[in-house]
C-alpha positions in Angstrom: -18.1 -163.2 6.2 -20.2 -160.6 4.3 -18.6 -157.8 6.2 -15.2 -159.2 5.5 -15.9 -159.1 1.8 -17.2 -155.6 1.9 -14.1 -154.4 3.8 -11.9 -156.2 1.3 -13.7 -154.6 -1.6 -13.5 -151.2 0.1 -9.7 -151.5 0.6 -9.3 -152.5 -3.0 -11.4 -149.5 -4.1 -9.4 -147.1 -2.0 -6.2 -148.7 -3.3 -7.4 -148.3 -6.9 -8.5 -144.7 -6.3 -5.3 -143.9 -4.5 -3.3 -145.4 -7.3 -5.2 -143.4 -9.8 -4.7 -140.2 -7.9 -1.0 -140.9 -7.6 -0.6 -141.6 -11.3 -2.6 -138.5 -12.1 -0.3 -136.4 -9.9 2.9 -138.0 -11.4 1.5 -137.5 -14.9 0.6 -133.8 -14.1 4.1 -132.9 -12.9 6.2 -135.1 -15.2 4.5 -134.8 -18.6 5.4 -132.1 -21.1 3.5 -128.8 -20.8 4.8 -127.0 -23.9 4.4 -128.6 -27.3 5.2 -126.0 -29.8 7.3 -122.8 -29.7 8.7 -121.6 -26.4 6.4 -119.7 -24.1 7.6 -116.6 -22.3 6.1 -115.7 -18.9 6.9 -112.8 -16.6 6.4 -113.1 -12.9 6.0 -109.8 -11.3 7.2 -109.0 -7.8 4.6 -109.9 -5.2 2.6 -112.2 -7.4 1.2 -115.3 -5.5 1.1 -118.9 -6.6 -2.5 -118.6 -7.9 -1.7 -115.6 -10.0 1.4 -117.4 -11.5 -0.7 -120.5 -12.1 -3.4 -118.5 -13.8 -0.8 -116.9 -16.1 0.5 -120.3 -17.1 -2.9 -121.5 -18.0 -3.7 -118.2 -19.9 -0.7 -118.8 -22.0 -1.8 -122.3 -22.9 0.9 -124.1 -20.8 -0.6 -127.5 -20.2 -0.3 -127.8 -16.5 -3.0 -129.1 -14.1 -3.5 -126.1 -11.8 -4.4 -128.2 -8.7 -1.4 -130.5 -8.9 0.9 -127.7 -9.9 -0.1 -125.7 -6.8 0.0 -128.9 -4.7 3.6 -129.6 -5.8 4.6 -126.1 -5.1 3.2 -126.1 -1.6 4.4 -129.6 -0.9 8.1 -128.8 -1.4 7.9 -125.2 -0.3 8.5 -123.8 -3.8 5.6 -121.4 -3.5 7.7 -119.4 -1.0 10.9 -119.5 -3.1 9.7 -118.4 -6.5 11.7 -115.5 -7.9 10.3 -112.7 -10.1 11.5 -112.2 -13.6 11.0 -113.2 -17.2 11.2 -116.9 -18.0 11.3 -118.9 -21.2 9.5 -122.3 -21.1 10.9 -124.5 -23.8 9.3 -127.3 -25.7 9.0 -130.4 -23.6 9.4 -128.7 -20.2 7.4 -130.4 -17.4 5.5 -128.9 -14.5 8.2 -130.0 -12.1 10.9 -128.4 -14.2 8.9 -125.1 -14.5 8.8 -124.9 -10.7 12.5 -125.6 -10.5 13.1 -122.9 -13.1 11.1 -120.4 -11.0 12.8 -121.3 -7.8 16.3 -121.2 -9.3 15.6 -117.8 -10.9 17.0 -118.9 -14.3 15.4 -116.0 -16.0 15.4 -115.4 -19.8 18.5 -113.8 -21.2 18.3 -111.1 -23.9 21.3 -110.0 -25.9 22.6 -106.7 -27.3 25.6 -106.4 -29.5 28.0 -103.5 -29.9 30.2 -104.2 -33.0 33.8 -103.1 -33.4 34.0 -99.7 -35.0 30.7 -98.4 -33.8 30.6 -94.9 -32.3 28.8 -93.9 -29.1 25.9 -92.5 -31.0 25.2 -95.9 -32.6 25.5 -97.6 -29.2 23.0 -95.2 -27.6 20.5 -95.6 -30.5 20.7 -99.4 -30.1 20.2 -99.2 -26.3 17.3 -96.7 -26.7 15.4 -98.9 -29.2 15.8 -102.2 -27.3 12.4 -103.0 -25.7 13.8 -105.1 -22.9 16.1 -102.5 -21.4 15.1 -99.9 -18.8 15.9 -96.6 -20.4 17.4 -93.9 -18.1 19.8 -92.1 -20.4 17.5 -91.1 -23.3 17.0 -87.5 -22.2 20.5 -86.9 -21.0 22.9 -84.7 -23.0 25.8 -86.6 -24.5 28.4 -84.9 -22.3 26.7 -85.8 -19.0 26.6 -89.6 -19.6 30.1 -90.3 -18.2 29.2 -88.7 -14.9 26.0 -90.7 -14.8 28.1 -93.9 -15.2 30.7 -92.8 -12.7 33.4 -92.5 -15.3 36.2 -90.0 -14.9 36.6 -89.2 -18.6 34.6 -86.3 -19.9 33.7 -87.9 -23.2 32.1 -91.4 -23.6 33.4 -92.2 -27.1 35.5 -95.4 -27.3 35.2 -96.3 -23.6 33.1 -99.4 -24.1 34.3 -102.8 -25.2 32.6 -104.1 -28.4 30.9 -107.4 -27.6 27.6 -109.2 -27.1 26.1 -108.6 -23.7 23.4 -110.8 -22.1 21.0 -109.3 -19.7 17.6 -109.8 -18.0 14.5 -107.9 -18.9 14.4 -104.5 -17.2 18.1 -104.2 -16.8 19.1 -100.6 -17.1 21.1 -99.0 -19.9 23.4 -97.7 -17.2 24.1 -101.3 -16.0 24.9 -102.6 -19.5 27.2 -99.6 -20.3 29.0 -100.1 -16.9 29.7 -103.7 -17.9 31.0 -102.7 -21.3 33.2 -100.0 -19.7 34.6 -102.4 -17.1 35.4 -104.9 -19.7 37.2 -102.3 -21.8 39.3 -101.3 -18.7 40.3 -104.9 -18.1 41.3 -105.5 -21.8 43.1 -102.2 -22.0 45.1 -102.8 -18.8 46.1 -106.3 -20.0 47.3 -105.1 -23.3 49.1 -102.0 -21.9 51.0 -104.3 -19.5 52.6 -106.1 -22.4 53.0 -103.2 -24.8 56.1 -102.9 -27.0 58.9 -100.5 -26.1 59.6 -97.0 -27.5 56.0 -96.2 -28.4 54.8 -92.6 -29.0 52.0 -93.3 -26.5 52.3 -92.3 -22.8 48.9 -93.4 -21.5 46.4 -96.3 -22.0 43.9 -93.7 -23.2 46.2 -92.6 -26.0 46.4 -96.2 -27.0 42.7 -96.4 -27.1 42.5 -93.3 -29.3 45.1 -94.8 -31.8 43.3 -98.2 -31.7 40.0 -96.6 -32.6 41.6 -95.1 -35.7 43.1 -98.4 -36.6 39.7 -100.0 -36.2 38.2 -97.6 -38.6 41.0 -97.7 -41.2 41.0 -101.4 -41.9 38.9 -104.5 -41.5 41.8 -106.8 -42.6 43.3 -108.4 -39.5 46.8 -108.8 -41.1 47.0 -105.0 -41.8 46.4 -103.7 -38.3 50.0 -103.8 -37.2 51.1 -102.1 -40.5 48.5 -99.3 -40.0 49.7 -98.9 -36.4 53.3 -98.8 -37.6 52.5 -95.9 -40.1 50.7 -93.8 -37.5 53.3 -94.5 -34.7 56.2 -93.4 -37.0 54.2 -90.3 -38.0 53.7 -89.4 -34.4 57.4 -90.0 -33.6 58.4 -87.8 -36.6 56.0 -85.1 -35.7 54.0 -85.6 -38.9 50.3 -85.1 -39.2 48.3 -88.4 -39.2 46.1 -87.3 -42.1 43.5 -90.0 -41.5 40.1 -89.7 -43.0 38.1 -91.4 -40.3 39.0 -88.7 -37.8 37.8 -86.0 -40.3 34.6 -87.9 -40.8 34.1 -88.1 -37.0 34.7 -84.4 -36.6 32.1 -83.6 -39.4 29.4 -85.4 -37.4 26.0 -85.4 -39.1 27.2 -83.2 -41.9 29.1 -86.2 -43.4 27.1 -87.6 -46.2 29.3 -90.4 -47.4 32.0 -88.6 -49.2 34.9 -86.4 -48.1 35.5 -83.3 -50.3 38.7 -81.3 -50.4 37.1 -78.5 -48.4 36.3 -81.0 -45.6 40.0 -81.7 -45.2 40.4 -78.0 -44.2 37.6 -77.9 -41.6 38.7 -76.6 -38.2 37.6 -79.4 -35.8 39.7 -80.9 -33.0 39.5 -84.2 -35.0 40.8 -83.0 -38.3 44.2 -84.7 -38.5 44.9 -82.9 -41.8 45.1 -79.6 -39.9 46.4 -80.6 -36.4 49.3 -82.7 -35.4 49.1 -85.6 -33.0 46.2 -87.7 -31.9 42.6 -86.4 -31.8 41.3 -85.6 -28.3 39.2 -88.7 -27.9 38.7 -92.1 -29.6 36.5 -92.0 -32.6 34.9 -95.4 -32.2 34.9 -98.7 -30.2 38.1 -100.7 -30.5 38.3 -104.5 -30.3 41.2 -106.2 -28.5 43.0 -106.9 -31.9 43.1 -103.2 -32.7 44.3 -102.3 -29.2 47.0 -104.9 -29.5 48.1 -103.5 -32.8 48.3 -100.0 -31.4 50.6 -101.3 -28.7 52.6 -103.6 -31.1 53.1 -101.7 -34.3 55.2 -103.1 -37.1 58.8 -102.0 -37.3 59.1 -101.3 -41.0 59.8 -97.8 -42.4 56.4 -97.2 -44.1 54.8 -93.8 -43.7 52.0 -93.8 -46.2 49.2 -96.1 -47.3 46.5 -96.0 -49.9 43.3 -98.0 -50.3 43.3 -100.5 -53.2 39.5 -100.7 -53.3 39.2 -104.3 -52.0 39.5 -103.5 -48.3 43.3 -103.7 -48.2 46.0 -101.1 -48.7 49.3 -100.5 -50.4 52.0 -99.2 -48.0 54.9 -97.0 -49.0 58.0 -95.7 -47.3 58.4 -92.5 -49.2 56.2 -89.9 -50.9 57.3 -90.8 -54.5 56.2 -94.4 -54.1 53.0 -93.3 -52.3 52.1 -90.9 -55.2 52.6 -93.7 -57.6 50.2 -95.9 -55.6 47.7 -93.1 -55.5 47.9 -92.8 -59.3 47.3 -96.5 -59.7 44.5 -97.0 -57.2 42.9 -93.7 -56.3 43.3 -91.0 -58.9 39.9 -91.8 -60.5 38.2 -93.0 -57.4 36.9 -91.5 -54.2 39.2 -93.5 -52.0 41.3 -92.9 -48.9 44.9 -91.9 -49.0 47.4 -91.2 -46.2 
């Protein structure tokens, strides 16, 4: 009888201990481990489960190391963890952390190339981003297309303005290739549906004109009008006379204001001294500017002048244009075409 009671008590004790262990395990893998701001952890290639666990503890992630490792080994996750940078958000559990590591859902960083930027600005942004692997910093400007496998000899305007998400240690080459590919897709789509009787014979010429439109106006409703003026000038063998091309040709010597002497500078981009399009784009063009270049308005305007509020007055003849210049620009340092 006594032995029977002892055995019973022993079973109860084991049951209690077993239950406690199970509850402790469930609590360890199911309770939140991050309570404040997100925690970023980077798993290097070749790191083992202990090293990863130690990193989590060192960054104050509230896991129970024994149970975390037990869970990983129990379901085979320890052999499936992928290297990379991970963001552990508030409320994430130990079980969810392991799932994150196994699925390889690494943290995404973002870099933005706005419409109207030139390649120098793109390059500077890439070079100063701490999460990107920099491979182009020491390369001369003109060698970058070759590095990217691009047939054009000049990188300006070849990359689509957008926000690109990437993993830590992604190379600058990889990001630029994505931006280039996206531009090729957008340009091809827009070229396929272009208007008839354009003074443009190649998609690259459309990209050049779109870049000028992008720099000339930020007002969406004006893009087709700007495109119309330049298209008609090209068709009538007139000079484009657009200041943004002059500014681009001046490079670092441009200090914020165009002087009369600047309009006479001999650069391939000075559309006050050379007819036709400049040799390359002068900036990145968004889809809207590309669309406008390929769908110019069909009015008879040949001139425009900035009003000072971001919009322009358009004129069909020089007399009306000069009157608009007198009204809006005679005593200002504005842009006239």
